[in-house]
N, C-alpha and C positions, 0 to 999 in steps of 0.2 A: 932430521933429525932419523935416529935411527928407531923403528917400530912405526914410523907415522906412514900413510898410505898416502898415493902420489894427490888424489886429491884434497888431504887435508893440507898438502904441502903447497898447493896454488891459492889456497885463501889465503890471504892477507890477513897478521896477528887480530884475533878477537873476534874474526867475520865464522855464524853457522848457518849451516845450512836451512833452509825454512822447513818447520815440522809440520809434517801431514794433519792439516786443520780436521775439526770435525765434523764439518761439512762435505767433506771430501769423502770420509769415512761412510757416511750416512748416505751419500749420491750412491757408492759402491753399494751397498747392504741394499737399496731399494731395486737397484739394477737387479743384482743377482734375485730379490723375491721374485720381481715381475719375469724372470726370465722364466722362475721353476712356476709360477701360475699360469703361466703360456702353454710350458711345456706340459702340462697338466691339463689342460683343457685339452691343448692338441690331441691327447693320448685320450681322454675321457668321450670327446665326438667321435673318434676312432671305434673306443668300443663299444658306445652308442648306437652307431650303425651295423658294428659288425652284431651285435645282438639282435638289433632292430630288424638284420636281415636273419639270425636264424630262428627269430618268433614270428615272423609273416613266412616265412618255409614252413615252420613246424603246423601254424593255423592253416595255411593252404593242404598239406600234407592230412590233416584231420579232414577237411572239409572236401578233401579227394576219397577218404577211406567213410566218410558220409554217403557219396555217392555211390560209391560202391554196392553199401546195403541200399539203397532203392532213398535217399534221403538227400535229396537236393536242394542245398540253400540258396539266396539272393538277397542281394542289397537295395534298395532303391537308392538310395546314394552312400558316400562311403568316405571318412577322412580319416587321417592320423594326425596320432600327438603324445602326448604325455615326457615330450626332451624333458629335464637330461637322467631323469633314475627310470623310466621305462619306456617301454611301446604301447600305444593303446591305436586300437583300430576301431572306430563309431562307424555301424551300420544302420542305417535307419531307414525304417518299412523293411522291415524281417519278413522274407517269405521262406518256406519250406513244402515242400512236395513229399508226399510220402507217398512215392508208386508200388511200395511192398502190400499195402494192407488191402485188403478188399471189403467194400469197393478203395480207390486212392481218396485221400483229403489232405487236404491244404491248412498249415500252420498259419498264422502270421502275429508277428508284435511291433509296437511303436519303436524300438531301440534297442539295440545288443553293442554291448562295449566289452572287447574282449583285450586283454593286456598283459604283458607278461615283464618283470623288474630284470633289467640285463644284467642280474648276476643267477638267473635264472630263466633262459629265454627260452628253456621245453618248458617250462610249468606255465599253463595258458590259464588265467581268472576271468571268468566271462560275467556280468551283471546283464540282466536283462530287463527292460521297465515292460511291464503288464500294460492295459490287457493283451492276453495271447487268446486269440479265436480259434476255431476249429470247425471244418468247412468241408463234406466232402467237394471234390473236383466240380468246378459250373455251380455250385450251389450258397444260398445265403448261409453266414454262421449258424451253425446250432447251439455250440457250447462254447464259453468264454469263462478264461482263469484272470488272478489277479490276485497281488502279493505286493507287501511291504515292499521287501526286498526280497531279488533272488538272486543266487550267483550260482555257477557252473566252474569246477577246476578241474584242469585235466594233465596231466603227468606223464612224461614220456617222447620218445622219438616216436612217429607216424612209421605206421599203422599200427605199433605196437605199446598198446598203454599199459604204463605201470600203476598209476592209479585213476579215481574219476571218483568223483565228487558234486555232490551238490545240498544247495541251501533253499528254503523257503521259508519266510518270515511272514504271518498271519496271510496263508492262501485260501482260496477261495474258489469252488466250481460252480459254473450259474449253468442253467438252461436258459436257451434265449427263448424264448416264447412271443406270440403275436399279443397273447392278452398280458402277458405279464411282460416287464421288460426283462427281469432275470429271476428264475427260478433258481434258489440254492438245493445243491446236491451235495456239496461236501463243502466244509471250512475246518481248519485249523490253526492251532498258536504257531506250531513250526514244526517242518518235516526235512530232515537231514537226513541223508544215506551215504556212504562211502564203500567203494572195492578198490581194493587195493592190492596186488600179488604179491603174496609171502611166502613161495618158495615157486622153485623151478624158473619160469622166463614167460613172458608173453607168448613167445614163439616157439615154445617147449614145454608142453604140459604145467601149464602155470596151476599151484593153488592159490585162489583169493578168497579172503576175508571179505564178507558180507556185512557191512552194518546200518541197522535202519533206528530211526529213533520219530516217532509220531507223541505232540504231545496237544492234547485239548482237540482232539479230532472229531467229529459231529457230521452224521451221515444220517439222518431220519428219512428220506427219499431213498436210501438202499434198504434199509431194516429199521423196522421200528426201534430194536434194542440198542443202536445207535443215538436214538435222540439226545442221549446224555455222553458228557465229553468222556471221550478214551483214551488212555495212553497206551501205546504201543512201542516195546524196543524190543532190537532183533541183533544177534552175533551170530555168526555162521560162516563155516569154510566151506567151499565150493572145489568139488576135486572130479579128474576126468577129461578135461576138456584136452584135447591135444594142441591148440593154439588161441589164440584171441582173434583172429582173422572173420570178418562180418560174415555170417552165417541167421539162415533164417532160423528162429528158437526149437522148431520143431528138430531139425536136421543139431543142433548142437546138444539137445538132451538126450538126443539119438546116440551121438557121438562120446557121452558121457556115458551112457547105460553100456556102449560097446566096450568102453574102456575102463569096465567096472569102477568107476566113480563113484560118488555121491555127495549126500550133505551131510557135514558135521554141523550139529545144533548145538553151541556152547550155551546160548539161554533164549529162550521167548517169555518176556514178561508184557502181560494184559491188564493192566486196572483201570475200572468204573467203578466208581462211587466205595460200597463197600465191598465190590468184586476182585479180588486179585487169580490171573493165572498166571502158576509160570512155569514153562517148560525146558528141557534142557538136558544136556549131557546123551545122548544119542545121535543115532546116525540114519537120514533116511536114501533108500537106492529105488532106481528105475527097473521094474523088471521087463523081460522081452515084450509086453504089453502098452509100455509106457505107463503103465499105473506106479504110483507110490508103494514101497515096502518100507516097512522100520517099527522101533522102538521106542518113544521118548518118556521120562518121567514128567511128570506133570502134578502141580501139589494146587489145590483150590482152596482158595479162604471165600466164603459166603457163598457156596455150592447151592445154595438155596437158589441162587439167581441164575445159578448156570444152565435149569433147566429148560426156563426158556429161551436163553440167551442160544442154546445150541437147535434149539427146535424140537426138542422130546415132548416137550407139551405138544405142539403140532400132531406130533407121528402119534400119541396117546389119542388124540381127539381122532384122527384119521381112522381109527381103529375101532372108536364107537361109534361113527357112523358108521362103519362098515359090518358090524354087530345089528346097527338098528335098521337097516337095511334101504336107507337114502342119506344123503348128504346133510338133510337136515331137518329131520323128522323128530328124532327127539330134542335138539333146539326146542323144534315149533310148539311139541307137545308138553315139552315139560323142562325147559329154561331151567329151574332152579335143581333136578333132579342132574340133569346133562353137566353143569355146571358142579356140582358136589362131586359127582364122578371123575370130572376131569382134576379136581384140587385132590380129590384124594388118591389118583393116579399118580398126580405129581409126587405129591409128600412120598408115596412108594417109592418113586424111584430114586428119591434122596435121601433117602432112609437106608434102600438100596446100595446105591454108589458110595455112600457112609461105612456101611459094614463091609462092602468091598474093599473098602482104600486103608488104610492105615494112618492112623491121626498125626500129626505135624502140626508146624507154626510156619506164619509169613507176617513178618513184620509187626511180632511178637503179637499176630492173633490167630485162632484156634483154624487150622485148614485139613485137608484131608489130600493122601499122597495116594496117586493112581497113575497106570501104567495106559499110558497114550499109543495105541496101538493102529498101524495102518497094513491093511492087508489087501494087494491087489486096488487099491486105491480108496477101499472101505476105512474109516476111522472108528475105532472102538474107543471107547473109555470104561476102562475095567473090560467086562464082556459085553457092553451095550454100545450097538452099532448107533453112531450120531452124525452120520455125516457120508459123500463122497466126493471123491477127488478125481474130474474127469482124465481119459489117457493122456500124456503132455506133448505127446507125437502120433 
């Protein structure tokens, strides 16, 4: 009949073509899904191997940079893992030789794991398992450090880091002695530090923002005033480096001085008990002698405790001893009078500092604002010299 296809004309009347069954359609659908999964798996494996190659090359580049700086790393045994989402390099019995120090020393750790996500292979994250020991080469370890969690992060393409940071949770540093297994030197609740290039480029006059946070630090072996926990925060910008190539610290500071750079301090905050010190909004520069110059705004809450913290009372005591003609005559003959003189002198210094400054507040508490000046390395609180920073090169 007109309009009928040849195929329909070949069938007998009432005959129909067999319809496609549900099972047939389901089978084809599963074949398509399976092929897609296989293709994705092949592509993912290729991406993992490519990213792993980039990450491995990045890690090797950082190790070469460290070796150029005189820090040579070694592994007792090494293994790889992390598939399918990242690359992990496990290094057991880690060793570091620091050859630039005098005398040279060695650092050893139990395990270090460095990894990178496949979507960011130039960002390496390392986890170091303590304890970490420090020893002069060929000698028994003298110091030991440990923590609950330790992490190092480095971003960039070697040898030019774009950022670096480290985090230590509950760290402590001990001196290893014969009489005592461990003699506590320092411990804290948390230490976190970050450095990142915010302007320029790592190889072309970088500007680096540096942040530091130390929580609940205690170090009575270093100074009696550090027997009580102290919190420290710092945020500053460093300018003047030509690049970030490995160099000795004195050479880098000299480069900053010759380049007209400096340290732009945003804020430094130190809190201990009822004493809070905030310094900020100022620039420190390095002069031709390698000494620091500059002025920072300073505010102090609890200035009554700042005098012994800055060792001003010790300077006063030394002056009293010079007046008495002996280091101990006044203390021996009239300890009560000596103590009264020191207390009176301390009170006088505190009163003078309050008069030199302006009244302000910190966290709702009364405080005194004073300029903190550095002149050729000498630190002045107002007009009172309170310390000395040695030459940086």
